C-alpha positions as a Markdown table, in Angstrom:
| # | Residue | x | y | z |
|---|---|---|---|---|
| 1 | Met | -27.7 | 12.1 | 15.6 |
| 2 | Ile | -28.6 | 9.8 | 12.7 |
| 3 | Asn | -32.3 | 9.7 | 11.6 |
| 4 | Tyr | -32.2 | 7.2 | 8.8 |
| 5 | Val | -29.9 | 4.5 | 7.4 |
| 6 | Thr | -30.1 | 2.8 | 4.0 |
| 7 | Ala | -27.8 | 1.0 | 1.5 |
| 8 | Asp | -27.4 | -0.1 | -2.1 |
| 9 | Thr | -29.6 | 2.3 | -4.0 |
| 10 | His | -27.7 | 1.4 | -7.2 |
| 11 | Phe | -29.1 | 4.2 | -9.2 |
| 12 | Gly | -28.7 | 3.8 | -13.0 |
| 13 | His | -27.7 | 0.1 | -12.7 |
| 14 | Pro | -30.0 | -2.0 | -15.0 |
| 15 | Asn | -28.4 | -5.3 | -14.0 |
| 16 | Ile | -29.5 | -5.0 | -10.4 |
| 17 | Leu | -33.1 | -5.2 | -11.7 |
| 18 | Ile | -32.2 | -8.7 | -13.1 |
| 19 | Tyr | -30.5 | -9.9 | -9.9 |
| 20 | Glu | -33.1 | -8.4 | -7.7 |
| 21 | Pro | -36.5 | -8.7 | -9.5 |
| 22 | Ser | -38.4 | -7.5 | -6.4 |
| 23 | Arg | -37.3 | -4.0 | -7.4 |
| 24 | Val | -39.3 | -4.2 | -10.6 |
| 25 | Ser | -42.3 | -5.7 | -9.0 |
| 26 | Lys | -42.3 | -3.2 | -6.2 |
| 27 | Ala | -42.0 | -0.3 | -8.6 |
| 28 | Arg | -44.9 | -1.6 | -10.7 |
| 29 | Met | -47.0 | -2.2 | -7.6 |
| 30 | Glu | -46.5 | 1.4 | -6.6 |
| 31 | Gly | -47.3 | 2.7 | -10.1 |
| 32 | Tyr | -43.8 | 3.6 | -11.3 |
| 33 | Ala | -42.2 | 2.6 | -14.5 |
| 34 | Asp | -38.8 | 3.5 | -13.2 |
| 35 | Phe | -37.4 | 2.0 | -10.0 |
| 36 | Asp | -35.0 | 4.9 | -9.4 |
| 37 | Glu | -37.9 | 7.4 | -9.5 |
| 38 | Met | -39.8 | 5.4 | -7.0 |
| 39 | Ile | -36.9 | 5.3 | -4.5 |
| 40 | Ile | -36.2 | 9.0 | -4.8 |
| 41 | Asp | -39.9 | 9.9 | -4.3 |
| 42 | Met | -40.1 | 7.5 | -1.3 |
| 43 | Trp | -36.9 | 8.9 | 0.1 |
| 44 | Asn | -37.9 | 12.5 | -0.2 |
| 45 | Arg | -41.4 | 11.9 | 1.4 |
| 46 | Ser | -39.6 | 10.4 | 4.5 |
| 47 | Val | -36.5 | 12.6 | 4.8 |
| 48 | Lys | -36.7 | 16.3 | 5.5 |
| 49 | Lys | -33.9 | 18.6 | 4.4 |
| 50 | Glu | -32.7 | 18.9 | 8.0 |
| 51 | Asp | -32.6 | 15.2 | 8.7 |
| 52 | Thr | -29.4 | 13.2 | 8.8 |
| 53 | Leu | -29.0 | 10.0 | 6.9 |
| 54 | Leu | -26.3 | 7.4 | 6.6 |
| 55 | His | -25.9 | 5.6 | 3.3 |
| 56 | Leu | -24.0 | 2.3 | 3.6 |
| 57 | Gly | -22.6 | 2.3 | 0.1 |
| 58 | Asp | -23.2 | 1.5 | -3.6 |
| 59 | Val | -25.1 | 4.7 | -4.4 |
| 60 | Gly | -25.2 | 4.6 | -8.2 |
| 61 | Leu | -23.3 | 3.4 | -11.3 |
| 62 | Lys | -22.6 | 4.9 | -14.8 |
| 63 | Glu | -24.5 | 8.2 | -14.9 |
| 64 | Gly | -26.9 | 7.1 | -12.1 |
| 65 | Tyr | -24.6 | 8.5 | -9.4 |
| 66 | Lys | -25.8 | 12.0 | -10.4 |
| 67 | Arg | -29.2 | 11.3 | -9.0 |
| 68 | Ala | -27.7 | 11.7 | -5.5 |
| 69 | Gln | -28.3 | 15.4 | -5.9 |
| 70 | Glu | -32.0 | 14.9 | -5.9 |
| 71 | Leu | -32.1 | 13.4 | -2.4 |
| 72 | Asn | -33.1 | 15.2 | 0.8 |
| 73 | Gly | -31.1 | 15.3 | 3.9 |
| 74 | His | -27.6 | 15.7 | 5.3 |
| 75 | Ile | -26.0 | 12.6 | 4.0 |
| 76 | Thr | -22.9 | 10.7 | 5.1 |
| 77 | Leu | -21.7 | 7.9 | 2.8 |
| 78 | Ile | -19.7 | 4.8 | 4.0 |
| 79 | Ile | -18.3 | 3.8 | 0.6 |
| 80 | Gly | -19.1 | 0.4 | -1.0 |
| 81 | Asn | -17.4 | -1.5 | -3.7 |
| 82 | His | -19.3 | 0.4 | -6.4 |
| 83 | Asp | -18.4 | 3.8 | -5.1 |
| 84 | Leu | -14.6 | 3.9 | -5.6 |
| 85 | Lys | -14.4 | 6.0 | -8.8 |
| 86 | Asn | -13.1 | 9.5 | -8.0 |
| 87 | Lys | -15.7 | 11.2 | -10.2 |
| 88 | Tyr | -18.4 | 9.6 | -8.0 |
| 89 | Leu | -16.8 | 10.6 | -4.7 |
| 90 | Asn | -15.9 | 14.1 | -5.9 |
| 91 | Phe | -19.5 | 14.6 | -7.0 |
| 92 | Tyr | -20.9 | 13.5 | -3.7 |
| 93 | Arg | -18.5 | 15.9 | -1.9 |
| 94 | Glu | -19.5 | 18.7 | -4.2 |
| 95 | Ile | -23.2 | 18.3 | -3.3 |
| 96 | Gly | -22.4 | 18.4 | 0.4 |
| 97 | Trp | -22.1 | 14.7 | 1.4 |
| 98 | Asp | -19.6 | 13.6 | 4.0 |
| 99 | Ile | -17.5 | 10.6 | 2.9 |
| 100 | Ile | -16.2 | 7.8 | 5.2 |
| 101 | Asp | -13.5 | 5.9 | 3.4 |
| 102 | Tyr | -11.5 | 4.9 | 6.4 |
| 103 | Leu | -11.9 | 3.3 | 9.8 |
| 104 | Arg | -13.9 | 5.8 | 11.9 |
| 105 | Leu | -13.8 | 4.8 | 15.6 |
| 106 | Asp | -15.8 | 7.3 | 17.7 |
| 107 | Ile | -15.2 | 5.4 | 20.9 |
| 108 | Asp | -13.0 | 6.1 | 23.9 |
| 109 | Glu | -10.8 | 3.1 | 23.2 |
| 110 | Lys | -9.8 | 4.2 | 19.7 |
| 111 | Asp | -6.0 | 4.3 | 20.3 |
| 112 | Gln | -6.1 | 0.9 | 21.9 |
| 113 | Val | -8.1 | -0.5 | 19.0 |
| 114 | Met | -5.7 | 0.9 | 16.4 |
| 115 | Lys | -2.7 | -0.4 | 18.3 |
| 116 | Tyr | -4.2 | -3.9 | 18.4 |
| 117 | Leu | -5.1 | -3.8 | 14.7 |
| 118 | Met | -1.6 | -2.6 | 13.6 |
| 119 | Ser | -0.2 | -5.6 | 15.5 |
| 120 | Ile | -2.0 | -8.2 | 13.5 |
| 121 | Phe | -2.6 | -6.5 | 10.1 |
| 122 | Thr | -0.4 | -4.7 | 7.6 |
| 123 | Lys | -0.7 | -1.0 | 6.8 |
| 124 | Asp | -2.0 | -1.8 | 3.3 |
| 125 | Glu | -4.8 | -4.0 | 4.8 |
| 126 | Leu | -5.8 | -1.2 | 7.2 |
| 127 | Asn | -5.6 | 1.5 | 4.6 |
| 128 | Asn | -7.9 | -0.2 | 2.1 |
| 129 | Lys | -10.8 | 2.2 | 1.4 |
| 130 | Leu | -13.3 | -0.7 | 1.2 |
| 131 | Leu | -12.6 | -1.3 | 4.9 |
| 132 | Ala | -14.6 | 1.8 | 5.6 |
| 133 | Cys | -16.7 | 1.5 | 8.7 |
| 134 | Trp | -18.0 | 3.6 | 11.6 |
| 135 | Val | -18.1 | 2.3 | 15.2 |
| 136 | Cys | -20.0 | 4.5 | 17.6 |
| 137 | Asp | -22.2 | 4.4 | 20.7 |
| 138 | Ile | -25.9 | 5.2 | 20.3 |
| 139 | Asn | -27.9 | 5.1 | 23.5 |
| 140 | Asp | -26.8 | 1.8 | 25.2 |
| 141 | Lys | -25.7 | 0.1 | 22.0 |
| 142 | Arg | -22.3 | 0.0 | 20.3 |
| 143 | Ile | -22.9 | -0.2 | 16.6 |
| 144 | Met | -20.6 | -1.0 | 13.7 |
| 145 | Phe | -21.9 | 0.6 | 10.4 |
| 146 | Ser | -20.3 | -0.9 | 7.3 |
| 147 | His | -21.0 | -1.7 | 3.7 |
| 148 | Phe | -19.9 | -5.4 | 4.1 |
| 149 | Pro | -21.4 | -7.5 | 6.8 |
| 150 | Ile | -19.1 | -9.2 | 9.2 |
| 151 | Phe | -18.9 | -13.0 | 9.0 |
| 152 | Asn | -19.9 | -12.8 | 5.3 |
| 153 | Asn | -20.4 | -16.4 | 4.2 |
| 154 | Asn | -21.5 | -15.6 | 0.6 |
| 155 | Pro | -19.4 | -17.9 | -1.7 |
| 156 | His | -19.5 | -15.1 | -4.4 |
| 157 | Asp | -17.8 | -12.7 | -2.0 |
| 158 | Thr | -14.6 | -14.6 | -1.3 |
| 159 | Lys | -12.5 | -11.8 | -2.9 |
| 160 | Tyr | -13.6 | -9.6 | 0.0 |
| 161 | Asn | -12.6 | -12.2 | 2.7 |
| 162 | Ser | -9.5 | -10.2 | 3.8 |
| 163 | Leu | -11.7 | -7.1 | 4.3 |
| 164 | Thr | -14.3 | -8.9 | 6.3 |
| 165 | Lys | -11.7 | -10.5 | 8.5 |
| 166 | Val | -10.5 | -7.1 | 9.6 |
| 167 | Leu | -14.1 | -6.0 | 10.2 |
| 168 | Glu | -14.7 | -9.1 | 12.3 |
| 169 | Glu | -11.6 | -8.3 | 14.5 |
| 170 | Ile | -12.8 | -4.7 | 15.0 |
| 171 | Tyr | -16.4 | -5.8 | 15.8 |
| 172 | Ile | -15.2 | -8.4 | 18.4 |
| 173 | Phe | -12.4 | -6.3 | 19.9 |
| 174 | Thr | -14.6 | -3.2 | 20.4 |
| 175 | Lys | -17.4 | -5.4 | 21.8 |
| 176 | Cys | -20.1 | -4.1 | 19.4 |
| 177 | Asp | -23.7 | -5.1 | 19.9 |
| 178 | Ile | -24.8 | -4.9 | 16.3 |
| 179 | Asn | -23.5 | -4.6 | 12.8 |
| 180 | Ile | -25.8 | -2.5 | 10.5 |
| 181 | His | -24.6 | -3.2 | 6.9 |
| 182 | Gly | -25.4 | -3.2 | 3.2 |
| 183 | His | -24.1 | -5.2 | 0.2 |
| 184 | Thr | -26.1 | -8.4 | 0.5 |
| 185 | His | -29.4 | -7.2 | -0.9 |
| 186 | Ser | -32.1 | -9.8 | -0.5 |
| 187 | Ala | -29.7 | -12.4 | 0.8 |
| 188 | Gly | -29.3 | -10.6 | 4.1 |
| 189 | Ala | -26.9 | -12.1 | 6.7 |
| 190 | Lys | -27.4 | -15.2 | 8.8 |
| 191 | Glu | -26.2 | -13.8 | 12.1 |
| 192 | Ala | -28.8 | -12.3 | 14.5 |
| 193 | Phe | -26.5 | -9.4 | 15.4 |
| 194 | Cys | -26.3 | -8.3 | 11.7 |
| 195 | Lys | -29.0 | -5.9 | 10.6 |
| 196 | Ser | -29.3 | -5.2 | 6.9 |
| 197 | Ala | -30.1 | -1.7 | 5.7 |
| 198 | Cys | -30.6 | -2.9 | 2.1 |
| 199 | Leu | -33.7 | -1.8 | 0.4 |
| 200 | Glu | -34.9 | -5.3 | -0.5 |
| 201 | Leu | -35.2 | -6.3 | 3.2 |
| 202 | Asn | -36.9 | -3.2 | 4.4 |
| 203 | Asp | -39.8 | -3.0 | 2.0 |
| 204 | Phe | -37.7 | -0.5 | 0.0 |
| 205 | Lys | -38.0 | 2.0 | 2.8 |
| 206 | Leu | -35.3 | 3.8 | 4.8 |
| 207 | Leu | -34.3 | 2.2 | 8.1 |
| 208 | Lys | -35.3 | 4.6 | 10.8 |
| 209 | Leu | -32.7 | 4.7 | 13.6 |
| 210 | Glu | -33.8 | 5.1 | 17.1 |
| 211 | Asn | -31.3 | 7.5 | 18.7 |
């Protein structure tokens, strides 16, 4: 059972405060001089130590990744494009996080899906860690959790087109109902079946998942 979902905390990343100025204004409004401190406090007020949380990538940069140890909850990370360094991933594992850096298909049709994907994509394409996603059934909904949104039309993200093409095929072939994603920050995604877990589009709160 997943209690909360979030994405793109970007701890220790000063440039994100330039690209996403709402982070600065929200921190000031809440009485914080430091955005990271605000997010950690808000996180720990919501999440109990026994809660489960899914982080959809881009935890922190430079030395900011170490702030992960301050967060409550049993955390699973679907890696994003800023999480690829081994020192980051090793640290997250050391503090007890589960890491998804592969295609995780917790559905009955897993073998059929993989056979289909291997018929149209190469092994290198399917083994790319940035293709990490999790398809599972929660209540009556089939959900794809991923860092990148499917059908990503952002002109600045063309270098990820080959990744999102695979995600699209998985989403369609497995007949998912919704894609809960990160990466896009305040830009979001145009499609109604894409739900952003990014902080900027959720009033900087964790997305509570109804199980």
